[in-house]
N, CA, C, O and the ligand as a Tripos MOL2 file, in Angstrom:
@<TRIPOS>MOLECULE
protein
  301   299    76     0     0
PROTEIN
NO_CHARGES

@<TRIPOS>ATOM
      1 N          33.1220  122.8770   87.5740 N.3       1 MET1
      2 CA         33.0840  124.1000   88.3010 C.3       1 MET1
      3 C          32.6760  125.3020   87.4960 C.2       1 MET1
      4 O          31.8240  126.1050   87.8760 O.2       1 MET1
      5 N          33.3670  125.3800   86.3050 N.am      2 PHE2
      6 CA         32.9720  126.5150   85.4210 C.3       2 PHE2
      7 C          31.5640  126.3690   84.8630 C.2       2 PHE2
      8 O          30.8260  127.3390   84.6860 O.2       2 PHE2
      9 N          31.2360  125.1470   84.6000 N.am      3 ALA3
     10 CA         29.8140  124.9480   84.1030 C.3       3 ALA3
     11 C          28.7840  125.3900   85.1710 C.2       3 ALA3
     12 O          27.7440  125.9600   84.8390 O.2       3 ALA3
     13 N          29.1010  125.1090   86.4980 N.am      4 LYS4
     14 CA         28.3290  125.5140   87.5240 C.3       4 LYS4
     15 C          28.1140  127.0900   87.6240 C.2       4 LYS4
     16 O          27.0150  127.5840   87.8730 O.2       4 LYS4
     17 N          29.1690  127.7630   87.4240 N.am      5 ILE5
     18 CA         29.1390  129.2240   87.5460 C.3       5 ILE5
     19 C          28.3410  129.7090   86.2860 C.2       5 ILE5
     20 O          27.5240  130.6260   86.3720 O.2       5 ILE5
     21 N          28.5880  129.1160   85.2210 N.am      6 LEU6
     22 CA         27.9230  129.5440   83.9380 C.3       6 LEU6
     23 C          26.3310  129.2880   84.1740 C.2       6 LEU6
     24 O          25.4990  130.1320   83.8420 O.2       6 LEU6
     25 N          26.0110  128.1440   84.7310 N.am      7 LEU7
     26 CA         24.5850  127.8590   84.9640 C.3       7 LEU7
     27 C          23.9690  128.8090   85.9040 C.2       7 LEU7
     28 O          22.8250  129.2230   85.7100 O.2       7 LEU7
     29 N          24.7110  129.1890   86.9630 N.am      8 THR8
     30 CA         24.1910  130.1830   87.9560 C.3       8 THR8
     31 C          23.9540  131.5980   87.3050 C.2       8 THR8
     32 O          22.9770  132.3020   87.5580 O.2       8 THR8
     33 N          24.9490  131.9190   86.4530 N.am      9 VAL9
     34 CA         24.7840  133.2100   85.6780 C.3       9 VAL9
     35 C          23.5860  133.1770   84.7840 C.2       9 VAL9
     36 O          22.8050  134.1240   84.6910 O.2       9 VAL9
     37 N          23.4720  132.0690   84.1420 N.am     10 ALA10
     38 CA         22.3270  131.9260   83.2060 C.3      10 ALA10
     39 C          20.9770  131.9890   83.8930 C.2      10 ALA10
     40 O          20.0330  132.6090   83.4040 O.2      10 ALA10
     41 N          20.9120  131.3190   85.0590 N.am     11 VAL11
     42 CA         19.6450  131.3230   85.8360 C.3      11 VAL11
     43 C          19.3310  132.7100   86.3280 C.2      11 VAL11
     44 O          18.1760  133.1340   86.2790 O.2      11 VAL11
     45 N          20.3320  133.4340   86.8030 N.am     12 VAL12
     46 CA         20.1670  134.8350   87.3030 C.3      12 VAL12
     47 C          19.6120  135.7020   86.1280 C.2      12 VAL12
     48 O          18.6100  136.4090   86.2270 O.2      12 VAL12
     49 N          20.3850  135.5670   84.9910 N.am     13 ALA13
     50 CA         19.9350  136.3840   83.8040 C.3      13 ALA13
     51 C          18.5490  136.0870   83.4470 C.2      13 ALA13
     52 O          17.7720  136.9930   83.1450 O.2      13 ALA13
     53 N          18.1940  134.8090   83.4700 N.am     14 PHE14
     54 CA         16.8880  134.4270   82.9690 C.3      14 PHE14
     55 C          15.7540  134.9550   83.9140 C.2      14 PHE14
     56 O          14.6600  135.3470   83.5090 O.2      14 PHE14
     57 N          16.1390  134.9180   85.1850 N.am     15 ILE15
     58 CA         15.0330  135.5450   86.1450 C.3      15 ILE15
     59 C          15.0200  137.0880   85.9490 C.2      15 ILE15
     60 O          13.9710  137.7260   86.0310 O.2      15 ILE15
     61 N          16.1810  137.6440   85.6980 N.am     16 TRP16
     62 CA         16.2460  139.1310   85.6080 C.3      16 TRP16
     63 C          15.4170  139.5220   84.4260 C.2      16 TRP16
     64 O          14.5350  140.3750   84.5360 O.2      16 TRP16
     65 N          15.6900  138.8930   83.2510 N.am     17 PHE17
     66 CA         14.9110  139.2520   82.0680 C.3      17 PHE17
     67 C          13.4550  138.8730   82.1750 C.2      17 PHE17
     68 O          12.5970  139.5260   81.5820 O.2      17 PHE17
     69 N          13.1790  137.8780   82.8890 N.am     18 GLY18
     70 CA         11.9040  137.4770   83.0560 C.3      18 GLY18
     71 C          11.0310  138.5830   83.8400 C.2      18 GLY18
     72 O           9.8860  138.9100   83.5280 O.2      18 GLY18
     73 N          11.6890  139.0340   84.7820 N.am     19 PHE19
     74 CA         11.0220  140.1880   85.6150 C.3      19 PHE19
     75 C          10.9110  141.3310   84.7440 C.2      19 PHE19
     76 O           9.8340  141.9240   84.7030 O.2      19 PHE19
     77 N          11.9250  141.7330   84.0110 N.am     20 LYS20
     78 CA         11.7690  142.9080   83.1960 C.3      20 LYS20
     79 C          10.7510  142.7880   82.1620 C.2      20 LYS20
     80 O          10.1010  143.7780   81.8270 O.2      20 LYS20
     81 N          10.5570  141.5840   81.6060 N.am     21 TYR21
     82 CA          9.5580  141.2900   80.6120 C.3      21 TYR21
     83 C           8.1540  141.4670   81.2040 C.2      21 TYR21
     84 O           7.3000  142.1520   80.6420 O.2      21 TYR21
     85 N           7.9440  140.8050   82.3930 N.am     22 LEU22
     86 CA          6.6560  140.9190   83.1550 C.3      22 LEU22
     87 C           6.3150  142.3390   83.4380 C.2      22 LEU22
     88 O           5.1860  142.7620   83.1890 O.2      22 LEU22
     89 N           7.3040  143.1420   83.9820 N.am     23 GLY23
     90 CA          7.1160  144.4720   84.2790 C.3      23 GLY23
     91 C           6.6470  145.3300   83.1500 C.2      23 GLY23
     92 O           5.7230  146.1360   83.2570 O.2      23 GLY23
     93 N           7.3550  145.1070   82.0300 N.am     24 ARG24
     94 CA          6.9700  145.8980   80.7940 C.3      24 ARG24
     95 C           5.4960  145.4230   80.3880 C.2      24 ARG24
     96 O           4.6740  146.2860   80.0790 O.2      24 ARG24
     97 N           5.1840  144.2210   80.3820 N.am     25 ARG25
     98 CA          3.8270  143.7650   79.9340 C.3      25 ARG25
     99 C           2.8160  144.4180   80.8820 C.2      25 ARG25
    100 O           1.8090  144.9170   80.3800 O.2      25 ARG25
    101 N           2.9960  144.4600   82.2230 N.am     26 ALA26
    102 CA          2.0920  145.1200   83.1570 C.3      26 ALA26
    103 C           1.8970  146.5410   82.7700 C.2      26 ALA26
    104 O           0.7860  147.0710   82.7750 O.2      26 ALA26
    105 N           3.0970  147.2050   82.4040 N.am     27 GLU27
    106 CA          3.0410  148.6730   82.1860 C.3      27 GLU27
    107 C           2.1950  148.8060   80.9340 C.2      27 GLU27
    108 O           1.3150  149.6660   80.9180 O.2      27 GLU27
    109 N           2.3790  148.0720   79.9530 N.am     28 LEU28
    110 CA          1.8190  148.2790   78.6520 C.3      28 LEU28
    111 C           0.2260  147.9690   78.8560 C.2      28 LEU28
    112 O          -0.6140  148.5750   78.1920 O.2      28 LEU28
    113 N          -0.0970  147.0580   79.7470 N.am     29 ARG29
    114 CA         -1.5780  146.8050   79.9960 C.3      29 ARG29
    115 C          -2.1590  148.0180   80.6590 C.2      29 ARG29
    116 O          -3.2760  148.4210   80.3340 O.2      29 ARG29
    117 N          -1.4110  148.6350   81.6130 N.am     30 ARG30
    118 CA         -1.9270  149.7090   82.3540 C.3      30 ARG30
    119 C          -2.0600  150.9220   81.3890 C.2      30 ARG30
    120 O          -2.9690  151.7360   81.5560 O.2      30 ARG30
    121 N          -1.2700  151.0300   80.5040 N.am     31 ARG31
    122 CA         -1.3480  152.2340   79.5220 C.3      31 ARG31
    123 C          -2.4860  152.0920   78.4690 C.2      31 ARG31
    124 O          -3.0190  153.0710   77.9470 O.2      31 ARG31
    125 N          -2.8220  150.7840   78.1900 N.am     32 GLU32
    126 CA         -3.7140  150.4450   77.1840 C.3      32 GLU32
    127 C          -5.0680  151.2420   77.3060 C.2      32 GLU32
    128 O          -5.7500  151.1200   78.3230 O.2      32 GLU32
    129 N          -5.4320  152.0110   76.3290 N.am     33 PRO33
    130 CA         -6.7090  152.8330   76.4930 C.3      33 PRO33
    131 C          -7.9930  151.9650   76.2810 C.2      33 PRO33
    132 O          -7.9560  151.0280   75.4830 O.2      33 PRO33
    133 N          -8.9980  152.2290   76.9030 N.am     34 GLY34
    134 CA        -10.2410  151.6680   76.7340 C.3      34 GLY34
    135 C         -10.5640  150.3590   77.5980 C.2      34 GLY34
    136 O         -11.7060  149.9190   77.7310 O.2      34 GLY34
    137 N          -9.4650  149.8140   78.1470 N.am     35 GLN35
    138 CA         -9.7380  148.6570   78.9980 C.3      35 GLN35
    139 C         -10.3250  148.9980   80.3900 C.2      35 GLN35
    140 O         -11.2400  148.3560   80.9050 O.2      35 GLN35
    141 N          -9.7120  150.0710   80.9530 N.am     36 ARG36
    142 CA        -10.2010  150.4930   82.1610 C.3      36 ARG36
    143 C         -10.4950  151.9410   82.0900 C.2      36 ARG36
    144 O          -9.5990  152.6920   81.7030 O.2      36 ARG36
    145 N         -11.6760  152.4270   82.4270 N.am     37 VAL37
    146 CA        -11.9890  153.9050   82.3810 C.3      37 VAL37
    147 C         -11.3150  154.5660   83.5680 C.2      37 VAL37
    148 O         -11.5980  154.1670   84.6980 O.2      37 VAL37
    149 N         -10.5000  155.4860   83.4030 N.am     38 PRO38
    150 CA         -9.9210  156.1160   84.6250 C.3      38 PRO38
    151 C         -10.9510  156.9040   85.4160 C.2      38 PRO38
    152 O         -11.8590  157.4860   84.8230 O.2      38 PRO38
    153 N         -10.8360  156.9400   86.7240 N.am     39 PRO39
    154 CA        -11.8280  157.6620   87.5140 C.3      39 PRO39
    155 C         -11.6950  159.1200   87.1820 C.2      39 PRO39
    156 O         -10.5830  159.5940   86.9500 O.2      39 PRO39
    157 N         -12.8760  159.9100   87.1480 N.am     40 PRO40
    158 CA        -12.8100  161.2950   86.8130 C.3      40 PRO40
    159 C         -12.0870  161.9970   87.9180 C.2      40 PRO40
    160 O         -12.1820  161.6150   89.0840 O.2      40 PRO40
    161 N         -11.3490  163.0440   87.5470 N.am     41 PRO41
    162 CA        -10.5610  163.7220   88.6490 C.3      41 PRO41
    163 C         -11.5410  164.4600   89.5060 C.2      41 PRO41
    164 O         -12.6120  164.8670   89.0540 O.2      41 PRO41
    165 N         -11.1530  164.6330   90.7830 N.am     42 PRO42
    166 CA        -12.0750  165.3520   91.7280 C.3      42 PRO42
    167 C         -12.4420  166.7220   91.2850 C.2      42 PRO42
    168 O         -11.5900  167.4620   90.7940 O.2      42 PRO42
    169 N         -13.6460  167.0780   91.4370 N.am     43 GLY43
    170 CA        -14.1050  168.4490   91.0780 C.3      43 GLY43
    171 C         -14.5220  168.5160   89.6270 C.2      43 GLY43
    172 O         -14.6150  169.6080   89.0660 O.2      43 GLY43
    173 N         -14.7780  167.3680   88.9960 N.am     44 SER44
    174 CA        -14.9950  167.5070   87.5930 C.3      44 SER44
    175 C         -16.5230  167.2610   87.2740 C.2      44 SER44
    176 O         -16.9450  167.0050   86.1460 O.2      44 SER44
    177 N         -17.2420  167.3650   88.3340 N.am     45 ASP45
    178 CA        -18.7370  167.1550   88.1460 C.3      45 ASP45
    179 C         -19.3620  168.2030   87.2670 C.2      45 ASP45
    180 O         -20.3570  167.9710   86.5800 O.2      45 ASP45
    181 N         -18.7440  169.3720   87.3110 N.am     46 HIS46
    182 CA        -19.3510  170.5140   86.4840 C.3      46 HIS46
    183 C         -19.1300  170.2750   85.0310 C.2      46 HIS46
    184 O         -19.8180  170.8760   84.2060 O.2      46 HIS46
    185 N         -18.1920  169.4180   84.6680 N.am     47 ALA47
    186 CA        -17.9400  169.1570   83.2790 C.3      47 ALA47
    187 C         -18.7590  168.1300   82.6340 C.2      47 ALA47
    188 O         -18.5090  167.7920   81.4770 O.2      47 ALA47
    189 N         -19.7270  167.6060   83.3030 N.am     48 GLU48
    190 CA        -20.6040  166.5700   82.6920 C.3      48 GLU48
    191 C         -21.5730  167.1690   81.6920 C.2      48 GLU48
    192 O         -21.8360  168.3710   81.7200 O.2      48 GLU48
    193 N         -22.0900  166.3580   80.8330 N.am     49 THR49
    194 CA        -22.8650  166.8520   79.8370 C.3      49 THR49
    195 C         -24.2470  167.4410   80.2880 C.2      49 THR49
    196 O         -24.9130  166.9260   81.1860 O.2      49 THR49
    197 N         -24.5970  168.4820   79.6450 N.am     50 MET50
    198 CA        -25.8920  169.1840   80.0610 C.3      50 MET50
    199 C         -26.9670  168.8460   78.9870 C.2      50 MET50
    200 O         -26.6810  168.7680   77.7920 O.2      50 MET50
    201 N         -28.1870  168.6550   79.4660 N.am     51 VAL51
    202 CA        -29.2140  168.3280   78.6170 C.3      51 VAL51
    203 C         -30.2420  169.5000   78.6790 C.2      51 VAL51
    204 O         -30.4220  170.1180   79.7290 O.2      51 VAL51
    205 N         -30.8870  169.7790   77.5710 N.am     52 GLU52
    206 CA        -31.9110  170.9520   77.5610 C.3      52 GLU52
    207 C         -33.2830  170.2580   77.5860 C.2      52 GLU52
    208 O         -33.4880  169.2300   76.9400 O.2      52 GLU52
    209 N         -34.1620  170.8140   78.3040 N.am     53 CYS53
    210 CA        -35.5920  170.3560   78.4000 C.3      53 CYS53
    211 C         -36.2250  170.9280   77.1320 C.2      53 CYS53
    212 O         -36.1360  172.1150   76.8180 O.2      53 CYS53
    213 N         -36.8310  170.0540   76.4710 N.am     54 ARG54
    214 CA        -37.5460  170.4790   75.1640 C.3      54 ARG54
    215 C         -38.7090  171.3890   75.5000 C.2      54 ARG54
    216 O         -39.0300  172.2730   74.7060 O.2      54 ARG54
    217 N         -39.3360  171.2170   76.6100 N.am     55 VAL55
    218 CA        -40.4570  171.9700   76.9810 C.3      55 VAL55
    219 C         -40.2320  173.2890   77.5080 C.2      55 VAL55
    220 O         -40.7530  174.2810   76.9970 O.2      55 VAL55
    221 N         -39.3530  173.3460   78.6730 N.am     56 CYS56
    222 CA        -39.1790  174.5200   79.4280 C.3      56 CYS56
    223 C         -37.8980  175.2180   78.9680 C.2      56 CYS56
    224 O         -37.6790  176.3980   79.2410 O.2      56 CYS56
    225 N         -37.0240  174.4220   78.2330 N.am     57 GLY57
    226 CA        -35.7640  175.1440   77.7480 C.3      57 GLY57
    227 C         -34.6150  175.3140   78.7860 C.2      57 GLY57
    228 O         -33.5980  175.9590   78.5300 O.2      57 GLY57
    229 N         -34.8290  174.7340   79.8950 N.am     58 THR58
    230 CA        -33.6760  174.9110   80.8840 C.3      58 THR58
    231 C         -32.7130  173.8010   80.7700 C.2      58 THR58
    232 O         -33.0370  172.6720   80.4010 O.2      58 THR58
    233 N         -31.4660  174.1720   81.1140 N.am     59 TRP59
    234 CA        -30.3070  173.1980   81.0010 C.3      59 TRP59
    235 C         -30.0650  172.6120   82.3900 C.2      59 TRP59
    236 O         -30.0360  173.2770   83.4250 O.2      59 TRP59
    237 N         -29.8880  171.2400   82.2920 N.am     60 GLN60
    238 CA        -29.5710  170.6090   83.6370 C.3      60 GLN60
    239 C         -28.4230  169.5980   83.2540 C.2      60 GLN60
    240 O         -28.2190  169.2160   82.1010 O.2      60 GLN60
    241 N         -27.7020  169.2120   84.3560 N.am     61 PRO61
    242 CA        -26.7660  168.0860   84.1720 C.3      61 PRO61
    243 C         -27.4830  166.8480   83.9000 C.2      61 PRO61
    244 O         -28.4520  166.5450   84.5970 O.2      61 PRO61
    245 N         -27.0280  166.0030   82.8060 N.am     62 GLY62
    246 CA        -27.7800  164.9250   82.2790 C.3      62 GLY62
    247 C         -28.0840  163.9320   83.3450 C.2      62 GLY62
    248 O         -29.1860  163.3830   83.3360 O.2      62 GLY62
    249 N         -27.1510  163.6360   84.3170 N.am     63 ARG63
    250 CA        -27.2960  162.5090   85.2060 C.3      63 ARG63
    251 C         -28.3610  162.9120   86.2870 C.2      63 ARG63
    252 O         -29.0430  162.0340   86.8140 O.2      63 ARG63
    253 N         -28.5070  164.2330   86.6200 N.am     64 THR64
    254 CA        -29.2830  164.5250   87.7540 C.3      64 THR64
    255 C         -30.5110  165.5040   87.2530 C.2      64 THR64
    256 O         -31.0400  166.3400   87.9840 O.2      64 THR64
    257 N         -30.8690  165.2600   85.8960 N.am     65 ALA65
    258 CA        -31.9640  166.0930   85.3880 C.3      65 ALA65
    259 C         -33.2800  165.7240   86.0990 C.2      65 ALA65
    260 O         -33.6140  164.5650   86.3400 O.2      65 ALA65
    261 N         -33.9820  166.8050   86.4050 N.am     66 ARG66
    262 CA        -35.2920  166.5980   87.1330 C.3      66 ARG66
    263 C         -36.3370  167.3590   86.4260 C.2      66 ARG66
    264 O         -36.0670  168.2950   85.6730 O.2      66 ARG66
    265 N         -37.6270  166.9180   86.6930 N.am     67 SER67
    266 CA        -38.6880  167.5320   86.0560 C.3      67 SER67
    267 C         -38.8280  168.9640   86.5540 C.2      67 SER67
    268 O         -38.5500  169.2680   87.7140 O.2      67 SER67
    269 N         -39.2930  169.8930   85.5930 N.am     68 CYS68
    270 CA        -39.4490  171.2520   85.9060 C.3      68 CYS68
    271 C         -40.9190  171.3770   86.5230 C.2      68 CYS68
    272 O         -41.2820  172.4490   87.0070 O.2      68 CYS68
    273 N         -41.6830  170.3570   86.4990 N.am     69 GLY69
    274 CA        -43.0760  170.5530   86.9940 C.3      69 GLY69
    275 C         -44.1910  170.4000   85.9380 C.2      69 GLY69
    276 O         -45.3150  169.9960   86.2370 O.2      69 GLY69
    277 N         -43.8460  170.7240   84.7620 N.am     70 ARG70
    278 CA        -44.8770  170.7360   83.6910 C.3      70 ARG70
    279 C         -45.2270  169.2860   83.2990 C.2      70 ARG70
    280 O         -44.4090  168.3770   83.4390 O.2      70 ARG70
    281 N         -46.3430  169.1140   82.8540 N.am     71 SER71
    282 CA        -46.8000  167.7090   82.5860 C.3      71 SER71
    283 C         -46.1290  167.0620   81.4620 C.2      71 SER71
    284 O         -45.9340  165.8480   81.4100 O.2      71 SER71
    285 N         -45.7620  167.9470   80.5090 N.am     72 ASP72
    286 CA        -45.1330  167.3360   79.2990 C.3      72 ASP72
    287 C         -43.6320  167.4880   79.2980 C.2      72 ASP72
    288 O         -43.0170  167.4630   78.2320 O.2      72 ASP72
    289 N         -43.0020  167.6510   80.4970 N.am     73 CYS73
    290 CA        -41.5760  167.5900   80.7150 C.3      73 CYS73
    291 C         -41.0320  166.3050   80.6050 C.2      73 CYS73
    292 O         -41.5290  165.3930   81.2650 O.2      73 CYS73
    293 N         -39.9310  166.0760   79.7440 N.am     74 PRO74
    294 CA        -39.4760  164.7210   79.5750 C.3      74 PRO74
    295 C         -38.7000  164.2400   80.7430 C.2      74 PRO74
    296 O         -38.2920  163.0790   80.7230 O.2      74 PRO74
    297 N         -38.4540  165.0070   81.7580 N.am     75 TYR75
    298 CA        -37.6390  164.5830   82.7640 C.3      75 TYR75
    299 C         -38.4480  164.3170   84.1370 C.2      75 TYR75
    300 O         -37.8500  163.9300   85.1410 O.2      75 TYR75
    301 ZN        -38.8010  170.7440   81.6950 Zn       76 ZN76
@<TRIPOS>BOND
     1     1     2 1
     2     2     3 1
     3     3     4 2
     4     3     5 am
     5     5     6 1
     6     6     7 1
     7     7     8 2
     8     7     9 am
     9     9    10 1
    10    10    11 1
    11    11    12 2
    12    11    13 am
    13    13    14 1
    14    14    15 1
    15    15    16 2
    16    15    17 am
    17    17    18 1
    18    18    19 1
    19    19    20 2
    20    19    21 am
    21    21    22 1
    22    22    23 1
    23    23    24 2
    24    23    25 am
    25    25    26 1
    26    26    27 1
    27    27    28 2
    28    27    29 am
    29    29    30 1
    30    30    31 1
    31    31    32 2
    32    31    33 am
    33    33    34 1
    34    34    35 1
    35    35    36 2
    36    35    37 am
    37    37    38 1
    38    38    39 1
    39    39    40 2
    40    39    41 am
    41    41    42 1
    42    42    43 1
    43    43    44 2
    44    43    45 am
    45    45    46 1
    46    46    47 1
    47    47    48 2
    48    47    49 am
    49    49    50 1
    50    50    51 1
    51    51    52 2
    52    51    53 am
    53    53    54 1
    54    54    55 1
    55    55    56 2
    56    55    57 am
    57    57    58 1
    58    58    59 1
    59    59    60 2
    60    59    61 am
    61    61    62 1
    62    62    63 1
    63    63    64 2
    64    63    65 am
    65    65    66 1
    66    66    67 1
    67    67    68 2
    68    67    69 am
    69    69    70 1
    70    70    71 1
    71    71    72 2
    72    71    73 am
    73    73    74 1
    74    74    75 1
    75    75    76 2
    76    75    77 am
    77    77    78 1
    78    78    79 1
    79    79    80 2
    80    79    81 am
    81    81    82 1
    82    82    83 1
    83    83    84 2
    84    83    85 am
    85    85    86 1
    86    86    87 1
    87    87    88 2
    88    87    89 am
    89    89    90 1
    90    90    91 1
    91    91    92 2
    92    91    93 am
    93    93    94 1
    94    94    95 1
    95    95    96 2
    96    95    97 am
    97    97    98 1
    98    98    99 1
    99    99   100 2
   100    99   101 am
   101   101   102 1
   102   102   103 1
   103   103   104 2
   104   103   105 am
   105   105   106 1
   106   106   107 1
   107   107   108 2
   108   107   109 am
   109   109   110 1
   110   110   111 1
   111   111   112 2
   112   111   113 am
   113   113   114 1
   114   114   115 1
   115   115   116 2
   116   115   117 am
   117   117   118 1
   118   118   119 1
   119   119   120 2
   120   119   121 am
   121   121   122 1
   122   122   123 1
   123   123   124 2
   124   123   125 am
   125   125   126 1
   126   126   127 1
   127   127   128 2
   128   127   129 am
   129   129   130 1
   130   130   131 1
   131   131   132 2
   132   131   133 am
   133   133   134 1
   134   134   135 1
   135   135   136 2
   136   135   137 am
   137   137   138 1
   138   138   139 1
   139   139   140 2
   140   139   141 am
   141   141   142 1
   142   142   143 1
   143   143   144 2
   144   143   145 am
   145   145   146 1
   146   146   147 1
   147   147   148 2
   148   147   149 am
   149   149   150 1
   150   150   151 1
   151   151   152 2
   152   151   153 am
   153   153   154 1
   154   154   155 1
   155   155   156 2
   156   155   157 am
   157   157   158 1
   158   158   159 1
   159   159   160 2
   160   159   161 am
   161   161   162 1
   162   162   163 1
   163   163   164 2
   164   163   165 am
   165   165   166 1
   166   166   167 1
   167   167   168 2
   168   167   169 am
   169   169   170 1
   170   170   171 1
   171   171   172 2
   172   171   173 am
   173   173   174 1
   174   174   175 1
   175   175   176 2
   176   175   177 am
   177   177   178 1
   178   178   179 1
   179   179   180 2
   180   179   181 am
   181   181   182 1
   182   182   183 1
   183   183   184 2
   184   183   185 am
   185   185   186 1
   186   186   187 1
   187   187   188 2
   188   187   189 am
   189   189   190 1
   190   190   191 1
   191   191   192 2
   192   191   193 am
   193   193   194 1
   194   194   195 1
   195   195   196 2
   196   195   197 am
   197   197   198 1
   198   198   199 1
   199   199   200 2
   200   199   201 am
   201   201   202 1
   202   202   203 1
   203   203   204 2
   204   203   205 am
   205   205   206 1
   206   206   207 1
   207   207   208 2
   208   207   209 am
   209   209   210 1
   210   210   211 1
   211   211   212 2
   212   211   213 am
   213   213   214 1
   214   214   215 1
   215   215   216 2
   216   215   217 am
   217   217   218 1
   218   218   219 1
   219   219   220 2
   220   219   221 am
   221   221   222 1
   222   222   223 1
   223   223   224 2
   224   223   225 am
   225   225   226 1
   226   226   227 1
   227   227   228 2
   228   227   229 am
   229   229   230 1
   230   230   231 1
   231   231   232 2
   232   231   233 am
   233   233   234 1
   234   234   235 1
   235   235   236 2
   236   235   237 am
   237   237   238 1
   238   238   239 1
   239   239   240 2
   240   239   241 am
   241   241   242 1
   242   242   243 1
   243   243   244 2
   244   243   245 am
   245   245   246 1
   246   246   247 1
   247   247   248 2
   248   247   249 am
   249   249   250 1
   250   250   251 1
   251   251   252 2
   252   251   253 am
   253   253   254 1
   254   254   255 1
   255   255   256 2
   256   255   257 am
   257   257   258 1
   258   258   259 1
   259   259   260 2
   260   259   261 am
   261   261   262 1
   262   262   263 1
   263   263   264 2
   264   263   265 am
   265   265   266 1
   266   266   267 1
   267   267   268 2
   268   267   269 am
   269   269   270 1
   270   270   271 1
   271   271   272 2
   272   271   273 am
   273   273   274 1
   274   274   275 1
   275   275   276 2
   276   275   277 am
   277   277   278 1
   278   278   279 1
   279   279   280 2
   280   279   281 am
   281   281   282 1
   282   282   283 1
   283   283   284 2
   284   283   285 am
   285   285   286 1
   286   286   287 1
   287   287   288 2
   288   287   289 am
   289   289   290 1
   290   290   291 1
   291   291   292 2
   292   291   293 am
   293   293   294 1
   294   294   295 1
   295   295   296 2
   296   295   297 am
   297   297   298 1
   298   298   299 1
   299   299   300 2
@<TRIPOS>SUBSTRUCTURE
     1 MET1         2 RESIDUE 1 A MET
     2 PHE2         6 RESIDUE 1 A PHE
     3 ALA3        10 RESIDUE 1 A ALA
     4 LYS4        14 RESIDUE 1 A LYS
     5 ILE5        18 RESIDUE 1 A ILE
     6 LEU6        22 RESIDUE 1 A LEU
     7 LEU7        26 RESIDUE 1 A LEU
     8 THR8        30 RESIDUE 1 A THR
     9 VAL9        34 RESIDUE 1 A VAL
    10 ALA10       38 RESIDUE 1 A ALA
    11 VAL11       42 RESIDUE 1 A VAL
    12 VAL12       46 RESIDUE 1 A VAL
    13 ALA13       50 RESIDUE 1 A ALA
    14 PHE14       54 RESIDUE 1 A PHE
    15 ILE15       58 RESIDUE 1 A ILE
    16 TRP16       62 RESIDUE 1 A TRP
    17 PHE17       66 RESIDUE 1 A PHE
    18 GLY18       70 RESIDUE 1 A GLY
    19 PHE19       74 RESIDUE 1 A PHE
    20 LYS20       78 RESIDUE 1 A LYS
    21 TYR21       82 RESIDUE 1 A TYR
    22 LEU22       86 RESIDUE 1 A LEU
    23 GLY23       90 RESIDUE 1 A GLY
    24 ARG24       94 RESIDUE 1 A ARG
    25 ARG25       98 RESIDUE 1 A ARG
    26 ALA26      102 RESIDUE 1 A ALA
    27 GLU27      106 RESIDUE 1 A GLU
    28 LEU28      110 RESIDUE 1 A LEU
    29 ARG29      114 RESIDUE 1 A ARG
    30 ARG30      118 RESIDUE 1 A ARG
    31 ARG31      122 RESIDUE 1 A ARG
    32 GLU32      126 RESIDUE 1 A GLU
    33 PRO33      130 RESIDUE 1 A PRO
    34 GLY34      134 RESIDUE 1 A GLY
    35 GLN35      138 RESIDUE 1 A GLN
    36 ARG36      142 RESIDUE 1 A ARG
    37 VAL37      146 RESIDUE 1 A VAL
    38 PRO38      150 RESIDUE 1 A PRO
    39 PRO39      154 RESIDUE 1 A PRO
    40 PRO40      158 RESIDUE 1 A PRO
    41 PRO41      162 RESIDUE 1 A PRO
    42 PRO42      166 RESIDUE 1 A PRO
    43 GLY43      170 RESIDUE 1 A GLY
    44 SER44      174 RESIDUE 1 A SER
    45 ASP45      178 RESIDUE 1 A ASP
    46 HIS46      182 RESIDUE 1 A HIS
    47 ALA47      186 RESIDUE 1 A ALA
    48 GLU48      190 RESIDUE 1 A GLU
    49 THR49      194 RESIDUE 1 A THR
    50 MET50      198 RESIDUE 1 A MET
    51 VAL51      202 RESIDUE 1 A VAL
    52 GLU52      206 RESIDUE 1 A GLU
    53 CYS53      210 RESIDUE 1 A CYS
    54 ARG54      214 RESIDUE 1 A ARG
    55 VAL55      218 RESIDUE 1 A VAL
    56 CYS56      222 RESIDUE 1 A CYS
    57 GLY57      226 RESIDUE 1 A GLY
    58 THR58      230 RESIDUE 1 A THR
    59 TRP59      234 RESIDUE 1 A TRP
    60 GLN60      238 RESIDUE 1 A GLN
    61 PRO61      242 RESIDUE 1 A PRO
    62 GLY62      246 RESIDUE 1 A GLY
    63 ARG63      250 RESIDUE 1 A ARG
    64 THR64      254 RESIDUE 1 A THR
    65 ALA65      258 RESIDUE 1 A ALA
    66 ARG66      262 RESIDUE 1 A ARG
    67 SER67      266 RESIDUE 1 A SER
    68 CYS68      270 RESIDUE 1 A CYS
    69 GLY69      274 RESIDUE 1 A GLY
    70 ARG70      278 RESIDUE 1 A ARG
    71 SER71      282 RESIDUE 1 A SER
    72 ASP72      286 RESIDUE 1 A ASP
    73 CYS73      290 RESIDUE 1 A CYS
    74 PRO74      294 RESIDUE 1 A PRO
    75 TYR75      298 RESIDUE 1 A TYR
    76 ZN76       301 GROUP 0 **** ****
């Protein structure tokens, strides 16, 4: 009878610590930098890198840089 209670307690403790261990591992994985790039916060489009046109000297956001119309414009 006593052994049965002890076994039950052991099983419960095993499951409890197992869940704690898995939860901590998942949290560590979530915090690990570089694995997943967090999505940029809303409204941060203005913070993107700007590129300068060598020919006309205008600054444009790197992702949406467009040609200024000159034939030797790199964009
Ligand atoms: Zn240009």
